[in-house]
C-alpha positions, 0 to 999 in steps of 0.5 A: 658101801661096807656093812657091819657083821651085825647089819641086816644086809650082811649075808655072811654069819658073824665070825667070832674070834677066839680069845687070845690064849696066854702062853702060861694059861692054866686050864682045868675041866671038872665033871661030876655025875650024881646018879644016872640023871645029874651031870655037872660040868665046869671048866676054868682058865687062869693065868699065874697073875690071876692065881697071885691076885686071888691069893692076895684077895683071900689073904686080905679077906682073912685079915679082915675077918681076924680083925673083926673076931679079935674086936668081938672077943675083946668086948 
């Protein structure tokens, strides 16, 4: 009888597979310190397709804002 990794009968801890990395993946790490007690850390991973998609979404947002502003200024 096979048991799943989440079964209470399993004695081995579940193995977490790392996410497959894209060959063109871009990684960034950021750390900011404010005084002696506050430290902020961030990391991000993005692919070129994600950058293009974010650019398209940002452009669509700006076109929408421009249309609303133009409509408000005409009144």
